[in-house]
N, C-alpha and C positions, 0 to 999 in steps of 0.2 A: 779658781773657779771648775768645778767639776763639769766636765761635758757629759750631756745625757746621751747614751748609747742611741744609735740611728735606728736601730730595730723596732726601738719603743714608739717612733713616729709613724711606723707603718699601720696600716689598717686592720691586716692580719693579725698583729701582734694585741691590738685592742677588742677584736673578735675572739681571739683564743682566749683572753684573760677574761672576758665575760663568759665565755662559755665554761672556762675552768671553775670559775667560781659558782656559776648556775649548777654544774654537775655536782660539785661538793656541797652545795645548798639542797638541791634534791635527794643526794643520797642521804644526810642528816635528817631530812624529812621522813625518809623512807624508812630508816631505822628506828626512827621515833614512833612511827606510825606502828611499824612491827612490835616493838616492845610494848608500846599502850596497849595494842590489839591482844597481847598475850596474856598482859595485866586484866583486862576487860574478861576476857574468856574464863580466866581463873578465878575471878570475882564471881562471875554470872554460875561458874560451876557450883562454887562454895555455896550462893544461896540456894541454887536449885537443890543441892545435898541437905540442906536445913530443911526445907519445905519437904522433902520426899520422905524425911526421917519422922516429921511431923503427921503425914499421911499413912505410911506405912510403919509402925512401930518395929526397931531395929531388932528387938529379940527374935522375930518372925524369921529372919534371911541371913545368909552368912555370906553372900556375893555382893560385888559392888555394882550398885544398880544404875551409875552413870555410865557404865561399860558394858552394861548387860541390857539390849534394847531391842525392840522390834517395831519396824516402820510399817504402818498399814496405811495405803491411799484411799482418799475418802472418793466415793463413787468412782473407781477407777481413774481418779485423776493423780496422776503422779505428782502435779506441782502443788497439790494440797495432800498433806498426811498428817496423821498422829502419830507423834513416838511414844511406844510404850515401855517404861521401864520395868525391866522384871526383877521381881524378888524371888530368890531359890534358897531353899533349905536343902542341904545336902544334894545340890543337881535338880531337886524337885520345886516345881514351881508352884510357889504358894500364894503369890499376891503379885498386882501390877498397879503403878501408878501413870499417870497421863493426863494430860491438859483438856479443858473444856470451856467453852465460853459463850456469852449470850449478851446481848445488850441491854444495859441499864439505862438508869435515866441521863446518865451525863456520857454515855459512851460505854465501850465494849467492858466487861467484868470479866478477867481472865482467873480460871483456879486451876486447882491440881487436886486431883481426886486418887486416894488408893482404894482398891476394891481385891477382895481375895480370890481365889479361884473358883467359889461358888456363888460370887457375884455380889457379895454382901459389902457395903461401904465399911472401910477401915479409918477413913480420916477426909477431910475436905478444907480447902485452905484456899485463899485469895492471894493471888500472885500480884495483881495490878489491878486498879479501878479509879474513877474520877468521879463517886459519888458524893455527895453533899455532906461534907464534914457535921458531926453530930447528928446526924438522920441516918443517911445511907450507909456511913462507914460501919454501921453495927455487925456489919457481914465480916469487918476482922476479928478473928479470935482475941487480939490485945485489949478490943473496945467492949466486945459481950461474947457470952457464950451460944449464943444462935446458931452459929455453924455446926455446933457439936452435934445439934440434934439430929445430923445426917448420920453419924455413926451407929452402925449394926442394920441401916435399911437395906433394901434391895429393889429390884423392878418391881416385884409382887407384894412388898411392903413397904408402905401402904398400897393399896390397888390404884388404878389410873385416876380414879376422883380424888384421891388422897394426896397426889402428887403436885398441889397447889397452895396457896396460901388460904387462910380461913377466909378472908373477902371473896375468893372465888369457890369456895365449897370444900377446900383442903384441908390438911391438918399443920401447916405449916403457919407460924406467927408472921403478921406483917408487922411493920414499924410504924409508930404514929408519924404521920405525915410524909410517909416514905413507903409507898406500898410498890412502887415499879421495883426497886431495887432486890427485895428478898424473892420476890416475883421472878426477876430475871436468873436469880441463883438457882432457885429450885428449879428453874426450867433448864438452866444449865446443867445441873446437876444428872436430872432425869434423863437429858438428850446421854450424858456420859456413862449411864447405865444402858440405853438403848444401844449406844455404840459397842459396850462390851458385850451385850447379849449376841449380837449379830456374828462378832467375831469371837467368842468365846472360844469355840473349837480351834481356831489357828492360835489363839493367845497361848492357851495351856499345852500346847505343844511347840511353842518356840524352841529352836534350836540352841543348844549352849555357843556362846561367844567363841571365837575362835581364840587359841592360846595366844599369848602375846609372843612375838618373834625374839629368841635370843639370840644376843650376837656371838659369832663364833671367836675362839678364844687365840 
């Protein structure tokens, strides 16, 4: 009959054993979270790149938009800021892309829009929304071409009155049974153009991003 070592009956042994197991479990969880976080960040970056290419045609620039950014705070609030993705051709700024949003029927509608340095819209796409399927989801380019109607427009084209849906006297079509959704998108795009106009001088003079560090041989 094998004897159990006396140290195993001590309280400190069991406490240490539980502590060791807890430490290993926490380490495994930490490593898993790090790997998962990195995978999520990579997936989000890939998705963002797809949307950027839709609102700023890739033939217009030769830099990496995700690595060439300018952050502009809102009303001096450092906690609230908009990230501008800068498109350059031979180091000259030709366009920017950035997010804008407005409250729709079922919650916030998040958009990304591309604007050339003259302030003309190159493209607008929906990043996320919770609008009613079959009604409000016509703002998605996969469901309808409605959102393509913003291409080529600018802050003064149309005029202030035109920047509304037709039901409100503007030029943009509303959806049957869903006026709130397109109204919110038009408002968000107009706000995006207003933001660009206010910060245009700073945007078009955005400095080049720092060169990536090279490791010493």
